[in-house]
C-alpha positions, 0 to 999 in steps of 0.5 A: 399946484396944477402940475402936481394935480396932473401928476397925481391924476396920471398916477391914479389912472396908471394904477387903475389900468394896472388893476383892471389888467390884473382883475381880468387875468385871474378868476376869484378862485385862482386868487383864493388859491394863491392867497391860501398857498402864500399863507401856508408858505409864510407859516412854514417859513415862520416854523423854520425860523422858530427851529433855527432859533431853538437850535441857537442859530438866531439871536433873540431880537432878530428872531422876535422881529422876523417871527412876529412879522411872518406870523402877522402876515400869515394870520392876515392872509389866512383871515382874508382867504377864509373870508374870501372863501365864505364870500365865494361860497355865498355867491355860488350858493345864491346862483344855484338856488334862487328860491332861498334868496330873500323874498322881494316885496311889492308895495310893502307885501311879500311875494307868496312863498315858494313851496319847499319839499313838504310845506309852503313858506308862511306868508303875511296873509291872514288866510291860507293861500294854498289848497287845503283838503277837507277831512274825509270820513273814514271807516268809523261807521262801518263796523258800528252797531246802532 
């Protein structure tokens, strides 16, 4: 029992070390590009298999088995690539614009909003926390005759 646990421990540590080596050798963008490339290659391979079947070079059972496997792999890779691209774009956007991040709360109250291009973001205060100019009288009395 102890020997089996020791073997499993060694196996897990080897796999963790391998994973760390692979993780440090490639960036996320490189992995995304490789995933997208492999997805396209699998799609082309399944298209070639379909052409072979239509030309009569492949039997039905072999075609269905191989075609379904290829298409399943292609769709899984495409979905993973799309999700990874979405996560990377979110990560890049959050690094670029910290103002648009979720506001931090202190003791249950949100921090005052940051100004955007024209208006201030609303806060939970019952009164305005920005300077408001009072209306100034215009020229309505200049041309009036009393």
